[in-house]
C-alpha positions as CSV (number, residue, x, y, z in Angstrom):
1,X,89.2,172.7,194.2
2,X,90.0,170.1,191.5
3,X,88.8,172.4,188.8
4,X,91.0,175.2,190.0
5,X,94.0,172.9,190.2
6,X,93.5,171.8,186.6
7,X,93.0,175.4,185.4
8,X,96.3,176.3,187.2
9,X,98.2,173.8,185.0
10,X,97.5,175.6,181.8
11,X,100.5,176.7,179.8
12,X,101.0,179.9,177.7
13,X,99.9,178.1,174.5
14,X,96.6,176.9,176.0
15,X,97.8,173.3,176.5
16,X,98.1,171.6,179.9
17,X,101.2,170.4,181.6
18,X,100.9,166.8,182.8
19,X,102.1,167.6,186.3
20,X,101.4,170.7,188.4
21,X,104.3,173.1,188.0
22,X,105.3,171.4,184.7
23,X,106.5,173.3,181.7
24,X,105.9,170.8,178.9
25,X,102.6,170.3,177.1
26,X,100.9,166.9,177.2
27,X,98.4,166.6,174.3
28,X,96.5,163.6,175.8
29,X,96.3,165.3,179.2
30,X,95.2,168.5,177.6
31,X,92.3,166.8,175.8
32,X,91.4,164.8,178.9
33,X,91.4,168.1,181.0
34,X,89.2,169.8,178.4
35,X,86.8,166.8,178.6
36,X,86.7,167.0,182.4
37,X,86.1,170.8,182.4
38,X,83.4,170.6,179.7
39,X,81.5,168.0,181.7
40,X,82.0,170.0,185.0
41,X,80.6,173.1,183.3
42,X,77.7,171.1,181.9
43,X,77.0,169.8,185.5
44,X,76.8,173.5,186.7
45,X,80.3,174.0,188.2
46,X,82.1,177.3,187.7
47,X,84.7,176.8,184.9
48,X,86.8,179.6,183.5
49,X,85.7,180.5,180.0
50,X,89.1,181.9,179.3
51,X,90.8,178.6,180.2
52,X,88.3,176.5,178.3
53,X,88.5,178.7,175.2
54,X,92.3,178.5,175.2
55,X,92.2,174.7,175.7
56,X,89.7,174.3,172.8
57,X,91.8,176.6,170.5
58,X,94.9,174.5,171.3
59,X,93.1,171.2,170.8
60,X,91.5,172.4,167.5
61,X,94.9,173.4,166.1
62,X,96.5,170.1,167.2
63,X,93.7,168.0,165.7
64,X,94.6,169.4,162.2
65,X,98.2,168.0,162.4
66,X,98.1,164.7,160.5
67,X,100.5,162.9,162.7
68,X,100.7,159.1,162.9
69,X,102.4,156.4,164.9
70,X,103.1,152.7,164.7
71,X,100.0,151.1,166.4
72,X,100.8,147.7,167.8
73,X,98.0,145.3,168.6
74,X,97.6,141.6,169.3
75,X,95.2,139.0,167.7
76,X,94.9,135.3,168.0
77,X,97.4,135.0,165.1
78,X,100.0,137.3,166.6
79,X,101.3,140.8,166.7
80,X,100.4,143.4,164.1
81,X,101.9,146.8,163.5
82,X,100.2,149.5,161.3
83,X,100.5,153.2,161.0
84,X,97.4,155.1,162.3
85,X,96.6,158.7,163.3
86,X,97.7,159.6,166.8
87,X,94.9,158.7,169.1
88,X,94.8,162.2,170.4
89,X,93.3,163.4,167.1
90,X,89.9,161.6,167.2
91,X,89.6,162.3,170.9
92,X,90.3,166.0,170.2
93,X,87.7,165.9,167.4
94,X,85.2,164.4,169.8
95,X,85.9,167.1,172.5
96,X,85.7,169.9,170.0
97,X,82.3,168.6,168.9
98,X,81.2,168.2,172.5
99,X,82.0,171.9,173.0
100,X,79.7,172.7,170.0
101,X,82.6,173.6,167.7
102,X,82.8,170.5,165.5
103,X,85.6,170.5,162.9
104,X,83.8,168.8,160.0
105,X,86.7,169.2,157.5
106,X,89.1,167.3,159.7
107,X,86.4,164.8,160.7
108,X,85.7,164.2,157.0
109,X,89.4,163.7,156.3
110,X,89.5,160.8,158.8
111,X,86.2,159.4,157.7
112,X,87.5,159.1,154.2
113,X,90.7,157.3,155.5
114,X,89.4,154.6,157.9
115,X,92.7,152.8,157.7
116,X,94.2,155.6,159.8
117,X,91.8,154.8,162.7
118,X,91.9,152.1,165.3
119,X,88.6,150.6,166.3
120,X,88.2,152.7,169.5
121,X,89.1,155.8,167.5
122,X,86.3,155.1,165.1
123,X,83.9,155.3,168.0
124,X,85.2,158.7,169.0
125,X,84.9,160.0,165.4
126,X,81.4,158.6,165.1
127,X,80.5,160.3,168.4
128,X,81.9,163.6,167.1
129,X,79.6,163.2,164.1
130,X,76.6,162.4,166.4
131,X,77.3,165.5,168.5
132,X,77.2,167.7,165.3
133,X,74.0,166.1,164.2
134,X,75.6,164.4,161.2
135,X,73.8,161.0,161.6
136,X,74.6,159.7,158.1
137,X,78.3,160.2,158.7
138,X,77.9,158.6,162.1
139,X,76.5,155.4,160.6
140,X,79.3,155.3,158.0
141,X,82.0,155.5,160.7
142,X,80.6,153.6,163.7
143,X,81.7,149.9,163.6
144,X,78.9,147.4,162.7
145,X,79.8,145.3,165.7
146,X,82.0,145.5,168.8
147,X,85.2,143.5,168.7
148,X,87.4,143.7,171.7
149,X,90.9,144.9,170.8
150,X,94.3,144.3,172.4
151,X,96.6,147.2,171.8
152,X,100.1,147.4,173.2
153,X,100.2,149.3,176.4
154,X,101.7,152.8,176.0
155,X,103.3,154.7,178.9
156,X,103.4,158.0,177.0
157,X,101.4,159.8,174.2
158,X,97.8,158.5,174.4
159,X,98.6,156.1,177.3
160,X,96.8,153.4,175.3
161,X,95.9,150.1,177.0
162,X,93.6,147.3,176.5
163,X,91.3,148.4,179.3
164,X,91.2,152.0,178.1
165,X,90.7,151.2,174.4
166,X,87.8,148.8,175.2
167,X,86.2,151.0,177.7
């Protein structure tokens, strides 16, 4: 029933509304729904190929948009703000790779610009490389050690939080 409910939230462009009956796309929710549906399909549940293909097409298109935002995080010395790629982008790249359709050109764009990635985003990009069998690129991107991060909590966009980022 949960799968059917999610599938019913798909909009005309392939994206997902955040709420049932909604008419506005939510990029993070769309990527999250695609992740859920891919895992459900892998577990043997019946998932609409049409819904999944439209989701992946939308996500693939959005991942190519080089959008950024002011990323706020906290360290022992205070608050830092830097411009990074929207967190939906590396998550989208990971999901596209999970679906067996890795976008190497976009992945390489971000690999060559590590300053555009938060620490947690680097793990998603590294995972996308691993899923495509590009282990050399994986080792170039994955952080050498884990350092907990403290991003500012977001109530929209990627819904970033300390718990989510460190999970």
